[in-house]
PyMOL CGO cylinders between C-alpha atoms (Angstrom):
from pymol import cmd
from pymol.cgo import CYLINDER

trace = [
    CYLINDER, 80.28, 94.41, 93.42, 79.98, 95.95, 96.87, 0.3, 1, 1, 1, 1, 1, 1,
    CYLINDER, 79.98, 95.95, 96.87, 82.67, 97.66, 98.97, 0.3, 1, 1, 1, 1, 1, 1,
    CYLINDER, 82.67, 97.66, 98.97, 85.08, 95.51, 100.93, 0.3, 1, 1, 1, 1, 1, 1,
    CYLINDER, 85.08, 95.51, 100.93, 88.12, 95.46, 103.12, 0.3, 1, 1, 1, 1, 1, 1,
    CYLINDER, 88.12, 95.46, 103.12, 91.04, 93.42, 101.84, 0.3, 1, 1, 1, 1, 1, 1,
    CYLINDER, 91.04, 93.42, 101.84, 93.63, 92.32, 104.48, 0.3, 1, 1, 1, 1, 1, 1,
    CYLINDER, 93.63, 92.32, 104.48, 97.19, 92.51, 103.26, 0.3, 1, 1, 1, 1, 1, 1,
    CYLINDER, 97.19, 92.51, 103.26, 98.69, 89.22, 104.41, 0.3, 1, 1, 1, 1, 1, 1,
    CYLINDER, 98.69, 89.22, 104.41, 102.27, 90.36, 104.12, 0.3, 1, 1, 1, 1, 1, 1,
    CYLINDER, 102.27, 90.36, 104.12, 103.82, 87.62, 106.10, 0.3, 1, 1, 1, 1, 1, 1,
    CYLINDER, 103.82, 87.62, 106.10, 107.11, 85.89, 105.31, 0.3, 1, 1, 1, 1, 1, 1,
    CYLINDER, 107.11, 85.89, 105.31, 105.84, 82.26, 105.26, 0.3, 1, 1, 1, 1, 1, 1,
    CYLINDER, 105.84, 82.26, 105.26, 102.70, 80.17, 104.89, 0.3, 1, 1, 1, 1, 1, 1,
    CYLINDER, 102.70, 80.17, 104.89, 102.71, 78.98, 108.41, 0.3, 1, 1, 1, 1, 1, 1,
    CYLINDER, 102.71, 78.98, 108.41, 102.21, 82.46, 109.85, 0.3, 1, 1, 1, 1, 1, 1,
    CYLINDER, 102.21, 82.46, 109.85, 99.71, 83.37, 107.18, 0.3, 1, 1, 1, 1, 1, 1,
    CYLINDER, 99.71, 83.37, 107.18, 97.51, 80.28, 107.78, 0.3, 1, 1, 1, 1, 1, 1,
    CYLINDER, 97.51, 80.28, 107.78, 97.79, 80.62, 111.54, 0.3, 1, 1, 1, 1, 1, 1,
    CYLINDER, 97.79, 80.62, 111.54, 96.68, 84.20, 111.23, 0.3, 1, 1, 1, 1, 1, 1,
    CYLINDER, 96.68, 84.20, 111.23, 93.75, 83.36, 109.00, 0.3, 1, 1, 1, 1, 1, 1,
    CYLINDER, 93.75, 83.36, 109.00, 92.62, 80.52, 111.24, 0.3, 1, 1, 1, 1, 1, 1,
    CYLINDER, 92.62, 80.52, 111.24, 91.67, 83.13, 113.80, 0.3, 1, 1, 1, 1, 1, 1,
    CYLINDER, 91.67, 83.13, 113.80, 88.76, 84.27, 111.52, 0.3, 1, 1, 1, 1, 1, 1,
    CYLINDER, 88.76, 84.27, 111.52, 86.28, 81.51, 112.27, 0.3, 1, 1, 1, 1, 1, 1,
    CYLINDER, 86.28, 81.51, 112.27, 83.13, 83.42, 111.21, 0.3, 1, 1, 1, 1, 1, 1,
    CYLINDER, 83.13, 83.42, 111.21, 83.53, 85.95, 108.49, 0.3, 1, 1, 1, 1, 1, 1,
    CYLINDER, 83.53, 85.95, 108.49, 86.20, 85.02, 105.90, 0.3, 1, 1, 1, 1, 1, 1,
    CYLINDER, 86.20, 85.02, 105.90, 87.96, 88.17, 104.81, 0.3, 1, 1, 1, 1, 1, 1,
    CYLINDER, 87.96, 88.17, 104.81, 89.14, 89.04, 101.35, 0.3, 1, 1, 1, 1, 1, 1,
    CYLINDER, 89.14, 89.04, 101.35, 92.93, 88.76, 101.58, 0.3, 1, 1, 1, 1, 1, 1,
    CYLINDER, 92.93, 88.76, 101.58, 95.91, 90.07, 99.57, 0.3, 1, 1, 1, 1, 1, 1,
    CYLINDER, 95.91, 90.07, 99.57, 98.80, 87.74, 98.77, 0.3, 1, 1, 1, 1, 1, 1,
    CYLINDER, 98.80, 87.74, 98.77, 101.85, 89.85, 97.82, 0.3, 1, 1, 1, 1, 1, 1,
    CYLINDER, 101.85, 89.85, 97.82, 105.33, 89.32, 96.51, 0.3, 1, 1, 1, 1, 1, 1,
    CYLINDER, 105.33, 89.32, 96.51, 106.99, 88.22, 99.71, 0.3, 1, 1, 1, 1, 1, 1,
    CYLINDER, 106.99, 88.22, 99.71, 104.48, 85.48, 100.61, 0.3, 1, 1, 1, 1, 1, 1,
    CYLINDER, 104.48, 85.48, 100.61, 104.05, 84.21, 96.90, 0.3, 1, 1, 1, 1, 1, 1,
    CYLINDER, 104.05, 84.21, 96.90, 107.83, 84.10, 96.29, 0.3, 1, 1, 1, 1, 1, 1,
    CYLINDER, 107.83, 84.10, 96.29, 108.38, 82.25, 99.54, 0.3, 1, 1, 1, 1, 1, 1,
    CYLINDER, 108.38, 82.25, 99.54, 105.62, 79.70, 99.21, 0.3, 1, 1, 1, 1, 1, 1,
    CYLINDER, 105.62, 79.70, 99.21, 104.75, 79.65, 95.51, 0.3, 1, 1, 1, 1, 1, 1,
    CYLINDER, 104.75, 79.65, 95.51, 101.23, 78.96, 94.06, 0.3, 1, 1, 1, 1, 1, 1,
    CYLINDER, 101.23, 78.96, 94.06, 100.44, 76.37, 96.72, 0.3, 1, 1, 1, 1, 1, 1,
    CYLINDER, 100.44, 76.37, 96.72, 99.84, 79.08, 99.32, 0.3, 1, 1, 1, 1, 1, 1,
    CYLINDER, 99.84, 79.08, 99.32, 97.03, 80.47, 97.05, 0.3, 1, 1, 1, 1, 1, 1,
    CYLINDER, 97.03, 80.47, 97.05, 95.33, 77.12, 96.88, 0.3, 1, 1, 1, 1, 1, 1,
    CYLINDER, 95.33, 77.12, 96.88, 95.52, 76.67, 100.65, 0.3, 1, 1, 1, 1, 1, 1,
    CYLINDER, 95.52, 76.67, 100.65, 93.93, 80.07, 101.32, 0.3, 1, 1, 1, 1, 1, 1,
    CYLINDER, 93.93, 80.07, 101.32, 91.23, 79.42, 98.70, 0.3, 1, 1, 1, 1, 1, 1,
    CYLINDER, 91.23, 79.42, 98.70, 90.52, 76.10, 100.34, 0.3, 1, 1, 1, 1, 1, 1,
    CYLINDER, 90.52, 76.10, 100.34, 89.79, 77.96, 103.56, 0.3, 1, 1, 1, 1, 1, 1,
    CYLINDER, 89.79, 77.96, 103.56, 87.04, 80.02, 101.80, 0.3, 1, 1, 1, 1, 1, 1,
    CYLINDER, 87.04, 80.02, 101.80, 88.78, 83.32, 101.32, 0.3, 1, 1, 1, 1, 1, 1,
    CYLINDER, 88.78, 83.32, 101.32, 88.76, 85.50, 98.16, 0.3, 1, 1, 1, 1, 1, 1,
    CYLINDER, 88.76, 85.50, 98.16, 92.23, 86.43, 97.06, 0.3, 1, 1, 1, 1, 1, 1,
    CYLINDER, 92.23, 86.43, 97.06, 93.83, 89.55, 95.50, 0.3, 1, 1, 1, 1, 1, 1,
    CYLINDER, 93.83, 89.55, 95.50, 97.20, 88.35, 94.04, 0.3, 1, 1, 1, 1, 1, 1,
    CYLINDER, 97.20, 88.35, 94.04, 99.31, 91.46, 94.23, 0.3, 1, 1, 1, 1, 1, 1,
    CYLINDER, 99.31, 91.46, 94.23, 102.36, 90.75, 92.00, 0.3, 1, 1, 1, 1, 1, 1,
    CYLINDER, 102.36, 90.75, 92.00, 102.37, 94.02, 89.98, 0.3, 1, 1, 1, 1, 1, 1,
    CYLINDER, 102.37, 94.02, 89.98, 103.55, 92.55, 86.70, 0.3, 1, 1, 1, 1, 1, 1,
    CYLINDER, 103.55, 92.55, 86.70, 105.61, 94.90, 84.52, 0.3, 1, 1, 1, 1, 1, 1,
    CYLINDER, 105.61, 94.90, 84.52, 107.32, 93.53, 81.41, 0.3, 1, 1, 1, 1, 1, 1,
    CYLINDER, 107.32, 93.53, 81.41, 107.06, 93.32, 77.64, 0.3, 1, 1, 1, 1, 1, 1,
    CYLINDER, 107.06, 93.32, 77.64, 103.53, 92.50, 76.52, 0.3, 1, 1, 1, 1, 1, 1,
    CYLINDER, 103.53, 92.50, 76.52, 104.16, 88.90, 75.37, 0.3, 1, 1, 1, 1, 1, 1,
    CYLINDER, 104.16, 88.90, 75.37, 105.90, 88.03, 78.69, 0.3, 1, 1, 1, 1, 1, 1,
    CYLINDER, 105.90, 88.03, 78.69, 103.01, 89.48, 80.75, 0.3, 1, 1, 1, 1, 1, 1,
    CYLINDER, 103.01, 89.48, 80.75, 100.49, 87.70, 78.61, 0.3, 1, 1, 1, 1, 1, 1,
    CYLINDER, 100.49, 87.70, 78.61, 102.10, 84.36, 79.23, 0.3, 1, 1, 1, 1, 1, 1,
    CYLINDER, 102.10, 84.36, 79.23, 102.49, 85.05, 82.98, 0.3, 1, 1, 1, 1, 1, 1,
    CYLINDER, 102.49, 85.05, 82.98, 98.80, 86.00, 83.29, 0.3, 1, 1, 1, 1, 1, 1,
    CYLINDER, 98.80, 86.00, 83.29, 97.81, 82.81, 81.45, 0.3, 1, 1, 1, 1, 1, 1,
    CYLINDER, 97.81, 82.81, 81.45, 99.58, 80.89, 84.20, 0.3, 1, 1, 1, 1, 1, 1,
    CYLINDER, 99.58, 80.89, 84.20, 98.01, 82.97, 86.96, 0.3, 1, 1, 1, 1, 1, 1,
    CYLINDER, 98.01, 82.97, 86.96, 94.46, 82.47, 85.44, 0.3, 1, 1, 1, 1, 1, 1,
    CYLINDER, 94.46, 82.47, 85.44, 94.73, 78.83, 86.54, 0.3, 1, 1, 1, 1, 1, 1,
    CYLINDER, 94.73, 78.83, 86.54, 95.08, 79.71, 90.31, 0.3, 1, 1, 1, 1, 1, 1,
    CYLINDER, 95.08, 79.71, 90.31, 91.45, 80.73, 90.71, 0.3, 1, 1, 1, 1, 1, 1,
    CYLINDER, 91.45, 80.73, 90.71, 92.22, 84.08, 92.33, 0.3, 1, 1, 1, 1, 1, 1,
    CYLINDER, 92.22, 84.08, 92.33, 89.63, 86.78, 92.36, 0.3, 1, 1, 1, 1, 1, 1,
    CYLINDER, 89.63, 86.78, 92.36, 91.76, 89.75, 91.50, 0.3, 1, 1, 1, 1, 1, 1,
    CYLINDER, 91.76, 89.75, 91.50, 95.29, 90.40, 90.21, 0.3, 1, 1, 1, 1, 1, 1,
    CYLINDER, 95.29, 90.40, 90.21, 97.23, 93.39, 88.99, 0.3, 1, 1, 1, 1, 1, 1,
    CYLINDER, 97.23, 93.39, 88.99, 99.99, 94.88, 86.88, 0.3, 1, 1, 1, 1, 1, 1,
    CYLINDER, 99.99, 94.88, 86.88, 101.74, 98.36, 86.56, 0.3, 1, 1, 1, 1, 1, 1,
    CYLINDER, 101.74, 98.36, 86.56, 99.84, 100.79, 84.35, 0.3, 1, 1, 1, 1, 1, 1,
    CYLINDER, 99.84, 100.79, 84.35, 103.18, 102.22, 83.33, 0.3, 1, 1, 1, 1, 1, 1,
    CYLINDER, 103.18, 102.22, 83.33, 103.61, 99.18, 81.08, 0.3, 1, 1, 1, 1, 1, 1,
    CYLINDER, 103.61, 99.18, 81.08, 101.36, 100.96, 78.57, 0.3, 1, 1, 1, 1, 1, 1,
    CYLINDER, 101.36, 100.96, 78.57, 98.04, 99.97, 76.98, 0.3, 1, 1, 1, 1, 1, 1,
    CYLINDER, 98.04, 99.97, 76.98, 99.72, 97.31, 74.79, 0.3, 1, 1, 1, 1, 1, 1,
    CYLINDER, 99.72, 97.31, 74.79, 100.96, 95.44, 77.86, 0.3, 1, 1, 1, 1, 1, 1,
    CYLINDER, 100.96, 95.44, 77.86, 97.66, 95.80, 79.68, 0.3, 1, 1, 1, 1, 1, 1,
    CYLINDER, 97.66, 95.80, 79.68, 95.68, 94.54, 76.73, 0.3, 1, 1, 1, 1, 1, 1,
    CYLINDER, 95.68, 94.54, 76.73, 98.02, 91.55, 76.38, 0.3, 1, 1, 1, 1, 1, 1,
    CYLINDER, 98.02, 91.55, 76.38, 97.61, 90.78, 80.03, 0.3, 1, 1, 1, 1, 1, 1,
    CYLINDER, 97.61, 90.78, 80.03, 93.77, 90.80, 79.75, 0.3, 1, 1, 1, 1, 1, 1,
    CYLINDER, 93.77, 90.80, 79.75, 94.06, 88.44, 76.80, 0.3, 1, 1, 1, 1, 1, 1,
    CYLINDER, 94.06, 88.44, 76.80, 96.30, 86.04, 78.70, 0.3, 1, 1, 1, 1, 1, 1,
    CYLINDER, 96.30, 86.04, 78.70, 94.18, 86.18, 81.84, 0.3, 1, 1, 1, 1, 1, 1,
    CYLINDER, 94.18, 86.18, 81.84, 90.89, 85.32, 80.06, 0.3, 1, 1, 1, 1, 1, 1,
    CYLINDER, 90.89, 85.32, 80.06, 90.12, 81.63, 80.17, 0.3, 1, 1, 1, 1, 1, 1,
    CYLINDER, 90.12, 81.63, 80.17, 88.76, 79.55, 77.35, 0.3, 1, 1, 1, 1, 1, 1,
    CYLINDER, 88.76, 79.55, 77.35, 85.19, 79.93, 78.68, 0.3, 1, 1, 1, 1, 1, 1,
    CYLINDER, 85.19, 79.93, 78.68, 85.46, 83.69, 78.80, 0.3, 1, 1, 1, 1, 1, 1,
    CYLINDER, 85.46, 83.69, 78.80, 85.81, 84.01, 82.59, 0.3, 1, 1, 1, 1, 1, 1,
    CYLINDER, 85.81, 84.01, 82.59, 88.68, 85.76, 84.37, 0.3, 1, 1, 1, 1, 1, 1,
    CYLINDER, 88.68, 85.76, 84.37, 89.68, 87.35, 87.70, 0.3, 1, 1, 1, 1, 1, 1,
    CYLINDER, 89.68, 87.35, 87.70, 89.36, 91.08, 88.00, 0.3, 1, 1, 1, 1, 1, 1,
    CYLINDER, 89.36, 91.08, 88.00, 92.38, 92.92, 86.56, 0.3, 1, 1, 1, 1, 1, 1,
    CYLINDER, 92.38, 92.92, 86.56, 93.53, 96.19, 88.00, 0.3, 1, 1, 1, 1, 1, 1,
    CYLINDER, 93.53, 96.19, 88.00, 96.41, 98.49, 87.23, 0.3, 1, 1, 1, 1, 1, 1,
    CYLINDER, 96.41, 98.49, 87.23, 98.77, 100.18, 89.75, 0.3, 1, 1, 1, 1, 1, 1,
    CYLINDER, 98.77, 100.18, 89.75, 98.89, 103.87, 88.96, 0.3, 1, 1, 1, 1, 1, 1,
    CYLINDER, 98.89, 103.87, 88.96, 101.45, 105.39, 91.43, 0.3, 1, 1, 1, 1, 1, 1,
    CYLINDER, 101.45, 105.39, 91.43, 102.53, 103.58, 94.62, 0.3, 1, 1, 1, 1, 1, 1,
    CYLINDER, 102.53, 103.58, 94.62, 101.24, 105.20, 97.85, 0.3, 1, 1, 1, 1, 1, 1,
    CYLINDER, 101.24, 105.20, 97.85, 104.91, 105.50, 98.89, 0.3, 1, 1, 1, 1, 1, 1,
    CYLINDER, 104.91, 105.50, 98.89, 105.44, 107.96, 96.01, 0.3, 1, 1, 1, 1, 1, 1,
    CYLINDER, 105.44, 107.96, 96.01, 105.16, 111.68, 96.56, 0.3, 1, 1, 1, 1, 1, 1,
    CYLINDER, 105.16, 111.68, 96.56, 104.82, 114.29, 93.83, 0.3, 1, 1, 1, 1, 1, 1,
    CYLINDER, 104.82, 114.29, 93.83, 108.36, 115.47, 94.65, 0.3, 1, 1, 1, 1, 1, 1,
    CYLINDER, 108.36, 115.47, 94.65, 109.84, 112.01, 94.14, 0.3, 1, 1, 1, 1, 1, 1,
    CYLINDER, 109.84, 112.01, 94.14, 107.91, 111.55, 90.95, 0.3, 1, 1, 1, 1, 1, 1,
    CYLINDER, 107.91, 111.55, 90.95, 109.22, 114.82, 89.59, 0.3, 1, 1, 1, 1, 1, 1,
    CYLINDER, 109.22, 114.82, 89.59, 112.78, 114.57, 90.90, 0.3, 1, 1, 1, 1, 1, 1,
    CYLINDER, 112.78, 114.57, 90.90, 113.48, 110.83, 90.43, 0.3, 1, 1, 1, 1, 1, 1,
    CYLINDER, 113.48, 110.83, 90.43, 111.17, 109.82, 87.62, 0.3, 1, 1, 1, 1, 1, 1,
    CYLINDER, 111.17, 109.82, 87.62, 111.22, 113.11, 85.70, 0.3, 1, 1, 1, 1, 1, 1,
    CYLINDER, 111.22, 113.11, 85.70, 107.42, 113.20, 85.56, 0.3, 1, 1, 1, 1, 1, 1,
    CYLINDER, 107.42, 113.20, 85.56, 106.47, 116.90, 85.85, 0.3, 1, 1, 1, 1, 1, 1,
    CYLINDER, 106.47, 116.90, 85.85, 102.75, 116.64, 85.68, 0.3, 1, 1, 1, 1, 1, 1,
    CYLINDER, 102.75, 116.64, 85.68, 100.84, 116.90, 88.96, 0.3, 1, 1, 1, 1, 1, 1,
    CYLINDER, 100.84, 116.90, 88.96, 100.41, 113.47, 90.65, 0.3, 1, 1, 1, 1, 1, 1,
    CYLINDER, 100.41, 113.47, 90.65, 96.70, 113.47, 90.50, 0.3, 1, 1, 1, 1, 1, 1,
    CYLINDER, 96.70, 113.47, 90.50, 96.81, 114.12, 86.71, 0.3, 1, 1, 1, 1, 1, 1,
    CYLINDER, 96.81, 114.12, 86.71, 99.24, 111.19, 86.23, 0.3, 1, 1, 1, 1, 1, 1,
    CYLINDER, 99.24, 111.19, 86.23, 97.01, 108.87, 88.28, 0.3, 1, 1, 1, 1, 1, 1,
    CYLINDER, 97.01, 108.87, 88.28, 94.05, 109.97, 86.19, 0.3, 1, 1, 1, 1, 1, 1,
    CYLINDER, 94.05, 109.97, 86.19, 95.82, 109.48, 82.85, 0.3, 1, 1, 1, 1, 1, 1,
    CYLINDER, 95.82, 109.48, 82.85, 97.02, 105.98, 83.96, 0.3, 1, 1, 1, 1, 1, 1,
    CYLINDER, 97.02, 105.98, 83.96, 93.56, 105.16, 84.99, 0.3, 1, 1, 1, 1, 1, 1,
    CYLINDER, 93.56, 105.16, 84.99, 92.15, 106.24, 81.54, 0.3, 1, 1, 1, 1, 1, 1,
    CYLINDER, 92.15, 106.24, 81.54, 94.71, 104.07, 79.91, 0.3, 1, 1, 1, 1, 1, 1,
    CYLINDER, 94.71, 104.07, 79.91, 93.72, 101.10, 82.00, 0.3, 1, 1, 1, 1, 1, 1,
    CYLINDER, 93.72, 101.10, 82.00, 90.06, 101.65, 81.27, 0.3, 1, 1, 1, 1, 1, 1,
    CYLINDER, 90.06, 101.65, 81.27, 90.73, 101.99, 77.55, 0.3, 1, 1, 1, 1, 1, 1,
    CYLINDER, 90.73, 101.99, 77.55, 92.73, 98.72, 77.66, 0.3, 1, 1, 1, 1, 1, 1,
    CYLINDER, 92.73, 98.72, 77.66, 89.64, 96.96, 79.12, 0.3, 1, 1, 1, 1, 1, 1,
    CYLINDER, 89.64, 96.96, 79.12, 90.80, 96.60, 82.76, 0.3, 1, 1, 1, 1, 1, 1,
    CYLINDER, 90.80, 96.60, 82.76, 88.34, 96.67, 85.61, 0.3, 1, 1, 1, 1, 1, 1,
    CYLINDER, 88.34, 96.67, 85.61, 89.99, 99.32, 87.80, 0.3, 1, 1, 1, 1, 1, 1,
    CYLINDER, 89.99, 99.32, 87.80, 93.16, 100.68, 89.31, 0.3, 1, 1, 1, 1, 1, 1,
    CYLINDER, 93.16, 100.68, 89.31, 95.13, 100.71, 92.51, 0.3, 1, 1, 1, 1, 1, 1,
    CYLINDER, 95.13, 100.71, 92.51, 95.51, 104.25, 93.75, 0.3, 1, 1, 1, 1, 1, 1,
    CYLINDER, 95.51, 104.25, 93.75, 95.46, 106.31, 96.93, 0.3, 1, 1, 1, 1, 1, 1,
    CYLINDER, 95.46, 106.31, 96.93, 92.09, 106.94, 98.47, 0.3, 1, 1, 1, 1, 1, 1,
    CYLINDER, 92.09, 106.94, 98.47, 92.95, 110.56, 97.90, 0.3, 1, 1, 1, 1, 1, 1,
    CYLINDER, 92.95, 110.56, 97.90, 92.70, 110.03, 94.18, 0.3, 1, 1, 1, 1, 1, 1,
    CYLINDER, 92.70, 110.03, 94.18, 89.64, 107.70, 94.14, 0.3, 1, 1, 1, 1, 1, 1,
    CYLINDER, 89.64, 107.70, 94.14, 87.19, 110.57, 93.55, 0.3, 1, 1, 1, 1, 1, 1,
    CYLINDER, 87.19, 110.57, 93.55, 89.27, 111.88, 90.55, 0.3, 1, 1, 1, 1, 1, 1,
    CYLINDER, 89.27, 111.88, 90.55, 89.56, 108.44, 89.02, 0.3, 1, 1, 1, 1, 1, 1,
    CYLINDER, 89.56, 108.44, 89.02, 85.78, 107.89, 89.26, 0.3, 1, 1, 1, 1, 1, 1,
    CYLINDER, 85.78, 107.89, 89.26, 85.13, 111.33, 87.74, 0.3, 1, 1, 1, 1, 1, 1,
    CYLINDER, 85.13, 111.33, 87.74, 87.23, 110.54, 84.60, 0.3, 1, 1, 1, 1, 1, 1,
    CYLINDER, 87.23, 110.54, 84.60, 86.64, 106.81, 84.25, 0.3, 1, 1, 1, 1, 1, 1,
    CYLINDER, 86.64, 106.81, 84.25, 83.05, 106.45, 85.60, 0.3, 1, 1, 1, 1, 1, 1,
    CYLINDER, 83.05, 106.45, 85.60, 81.68, 105.14, 88.96, 0.3, 1, 1, 1, 1, 1, 1,
    CYLINDER, 81.68, 105.14, 88.96, 81.80, 101.54, 87.82, 0.3, 1, 1, 1, 1, 1, 1,
    CYLINDER, 81.80, 101.54, 87.82, 85.55, 101.61, 87.33, 0.3, 1, 1, 1, 1, 1, 1,
    CYLINDER, 85.55, 101.61, 87.33, 87.01, 100.07, 90.50, 0.3, 1, 1, 1, 1, 1, 1,
    CYLINDER, 87.01, 100.07, 90.50, 89.35, 101.91, 92.87, 0.3, 1, 1, 1, 1, 1, 1,
    CYLINDER, 89.35, 101.91, 92.87, 91.46, 99.62, 95.09, 0.3, 1, 1, 1, 1, 1, 1,
    CYLINDER, 91.46, 99.62, 95.09, 93.12, 101.74, 97.64, 0.3, 1, 1, 1, 1, 1, 1,
    CYLINDER, 93.12, 101.74, 97.64, 95.96, 100.94, 100.03, 0.3, 1, 1, 1, 1, 1, 1,
    CYLINDER, 95.96, 100.94, 100.03, 97.47, 103.65, 102.35, 0.3, 1, 1, 1, 1, 1, 1,
    CYLINDER, 97.47, 103.65, 102.35, 94.63, 103.23, 104.93, 0.3, 1, 1, 1, 1, 1, 1,
    CYLINDER, 94.63, 103.23, 104.93, 95.35, 103.64, 108.60, 0.3, 1, 1, 1, 1, 1, 1,
    CYLINDER, 95.35, 103.64, 108.60, 93.32, 104.11, 111.65, 0.3, 1, 1, 1, 1, 1, 1,
    CYLINDER, 93.32, 104.11, 111.65, 93.44, 107.77, 112.91, 0.3, 1, 1, 1, 1, 1, 1,
    CYLINDER, 93.44, 107.77, 112.91, 95.85, 107.01, 115.73, 0.3, 1, 1, 1, 1, 1, 1,
    CYLINDER, 95.85, 107.01, 115.73, 98.07, 104.67, 113.67, 0.3, 1, 1, 1, 1, 1, 1,
    CYLINDER, 98.07, 104.67, 113.67, 101.56, 105.25, 112.33, 0.3, 1, 1, 1, 1, 1, 1,
    CYLINDER, 101.56, 105.25, 112.33, 101.83, 105.94, 108.58, 0.3, 1, 1, 1, 1, 1, 1,
    CYLINDER, 101.83, 105.94, 108.58, 105.22, 103.91, 108.37, 0.3, 1, 1, 1, 1, 1, 1,
    CYLINDER, 105.22, 103.91, 108.37, 106.51, 103.83, 104.75, 0.3, 1, 1, 1, 1, 1, 1,
    CYLINDER, 106.51, 103.83, 104.75, 103.24, 105.18, 103.17, 0.3, 1, 1, 1, 1, 1, 1,
    CYLINDER, 103.24, 105.18, 103.17, 103.05, 108.86, 102.05, 0.3, 1, 1, 1, 1, 1, 1,
    CYLINDER, 103.05, 108.86, 102.05, 99.53, 109.32, 100.70, 0.3, 1, 1, 1, 1, 1, 1,
    CYLINDER, 99.53, 109.32, 100.70, 97.34, 107.90, 103.45, 0.3, 1, 1, 1, 1, 1, 1,
    CYLINDER, 97.34, 107.90, 103.45, 93.95, 108.36, 105.09, 0.3, 1, 1, 1, 1, 1, 1,
    CYLINDER, 93.95, 108.36, 105.09, 91.44, 106.62, 107.38, 0.3, 1, 1, 1, 1, 1, 1,
    CYLINDER, 91.44, 106.62, 107.38, 88.69, 104.02, 106.55, 0.3, 1, 1, 1, 1, 1, 1,
    CYLINDER, 88.69, 104.02, 106.55, 86.08, 106.69, 107.19, 0.3, 1, 1, 1, 1, 1, 1,
    CYLINDER, 86.08, 106.69, 107.19, 87.72, 109.18, 104.85, 0.3, 1, 1, 1, 1, 1, 1,
    CYLINDER, 87.72, 109.18, 104.85, 88.32, 106.45, 102.17, 0.3, 1, 1, 1, 1, 1, 1,
    CYLINDER, 88.32, 106.45, 102.17, 84.59, 105.70, 102.31, 0.3, 1, 1, 1, 1, 1, 1,
    CYLINDER, 84.59, 105.70, 102.31, 83.78, 109.45, 101.90, 0.3, 1, 1, 1, 1, 1, 1,
    CYLINDER, 83.78, 109.45, 101.90, 86.11, 109.71, 98.88, 0.3, 1, 1, 1, 1, 1, 1,
    CYLINDER, 86.11, 109.71, 98.88, 84.39, 106.76, 97.18, 0.3, 1, 1, 1, 1, 1, 1,
    CYLINDER, 84.39, 106.76, 97.18, 87.04, 103.95, 97.40, 0.3, 1, 1, 1, 1, 1, 1,
    CYLINDER, 87.04, 103.95, 97.40, 85.58, 100.62, 96.33, 0.3, 1, 1, 1, 1, 1, 1,
    CYLINDER, 85.58, 100.62, 96.33, 88.14, 98.44, 98.22, 0.3, 1, 1, 1, 1, 1, 1,
    CYLINDER, 88.14, 98.44, 98.22, 90.57, 99.39, 100.90, 0.3, 1, 1, 1, 1, 1, 1,
    CYLINDER, 90.57, 99.39, 100.90, 93.69, 97.34, 101.48, 0.3, 1, 1, 1, 1, 1, 1,
    CYLINDER, 93.69, 97.34, 101.48, 94.73, 97.33, 105.11, 0.3, 1, 1, 1, 1, 1, 1,
    CYLINDER, 94.73, 97.33, 105.11, 97.80, 95.45, 106.44, 0.3, 1, 1, 1, 1, 1, 1,
    CYLINDER, 97.80, 95.45, 106.44, 99.68, 96.22, 109.64, 0.3, 1, 1, 1, 1, 1, 1,
    CYLINDER, 99.68, 96.22, 109.64, 96.72, 97.99, 111.44, 0.3, 1, 1, 1, 1, 1, 1,
    CYLINDER, 96.72, 97.99, 111.44, 95.05, 94.59, 111.39, 0.3, 1, 1, 1, 1, 1, 1,
    CYLINDER, 95.05, 94.59, 111.39, 97.82, 91.98, 111.10, 0.3, 1, 1, 1, 1, 1, 1,
    CYLINDER, 97.82, 91.98, 111.10, 99.92, 93.61, 113.91, 0.3, 1, 1, 1, 1, 1, 1,
    CYLINDER, 99.92, 93.61, 113.91, 97.01, 94.19, 116.15, 0.3, 1, 1, 1, 1, 1, 1,
    CYLINDER, 97.01, 94.19, 116.15, 96.69, 92.19, 119.45, 0.3, 1, 1, 1, 1, 1, 1,
    CYLINDER, 96.69, 92.19, 119.45, 93.20, 91.34, 118.35, 0.3, 1, 1, 1, 1, 1, 1,
    CYLINDER, 93.20, 91.34, 118.35, 93.15, 91.22, 114.53, 0.3, 1, 1, 1, 1, 1, 1,
    CYLINDER, 93.15, 91.22, 114.53, 89.55, 89.90, 114.21, 0.3, 1, 1, 1, 1, 1, 1,
    CYLINDER, 89.55, 89.90, 114.21, 88.24, 92.89, 116.19, 0.3, 1, 1, 1, 1, 1, 1,
    CYLINDER, 88.24, 92.89, 116.19, 90.47, 95.32, 114.28, 0.3, 1, 1, 1, 1, 1, 1,
    CYLINDER, 90.47, 95.32, 114.28, 89.18, 93.94, 110.90, 0.3, 1, 1, 1, 1, 1, 1,
    CYLINDER, 89.18, 93.94, 110.90, 85.55, 94.15, 112.09, 0.3, 1, 1, 1, 1, 1, 1,
    CYLINDER, 85.55, 94.15, 112.09, 86.10, 97.72, 113.30, 0.3, 1, 1, 1, 1, 1, 1,
    CYLINDER, 86.10, 97.72, 113.30, 87.66, 98.57, 109.92, 0.3, 1, 1, 1, 1, 1, 1,
    CYLINDER, 87.66, 98.57, 109.92, 84.75, 97.03, 107.99, 0.3, 1, 1, 1, 1, 1, 1,
    CYLINDER, 84.75, 97.03, 107.99, 82.30, 98.98, 110.25, 0.3, 1, 1, 1, 1, 1, 1,
    CYLINDER, 82.30, 98.98, 110.25, 84.07, 102.30, 109.59, 0.3, 1, 1, 1, 1, 1, 1,
    CYLINDER, 84.07, 102.30, 109.59, 84.40, 101.62, 105.88, 0.3, 1, 1, 1, 1, 1, 1,
    CYLINDER, 84.40, 101.62, 105.88, 81.20, 99.82, 104.94, 0.3, 1, 1, 1, 1, 1, 1,
    CYLINDER, 81.20, 99.82, 104.94, 79.27, 100.71, 108.05, 0.3, 1, 1, 1, 1, 1, 1,
]
cmd.load_cgo(trace, "trace")
């Protein structure tokens, strides 16, 4: 599977989301549906976006006991999304249960990836608030190894950790990387950020880009520029 740019459609309602996507009349981008939009509109928004020809990353970050996550993934498997995720901190047992729930009767399933550490987390916060004393890169690598061992397809991590993840999990293990901004853009609530060009150099497989595209006066041009810089 080749590299791609995923647009984070972090809008509060379906009307704004579909209005935004209707601007893309030629290339249909891969889009991320997150908690805000999914909780506001429910599964129907996924169906409407799929009907417009978009691939979907359903970003709900499940984290619960294994049986609950397994049951939830069984429901999500019927939505025909292309990628979904959970928190690697839920342990290998939870990730394995999720994979079992997500796999359909015919053996097919969406890609399943695990969130390692959010890009809003710094090493200091991880140490002081979560009592995790290991270096952040080592924590990300360990969570990635757990995800790989559980049979998952990849992880969500910062582009800054993509190279490390590939070195320990193999080049075929996917890195889906938010925290990407244009060089002149504001970092906002992200901590571990970089540019599309740097993410490409570091080996990210997918970059997730939200506000630099969705808040642009010309989002189609911003998206195409991002694709050019990342895929080129």
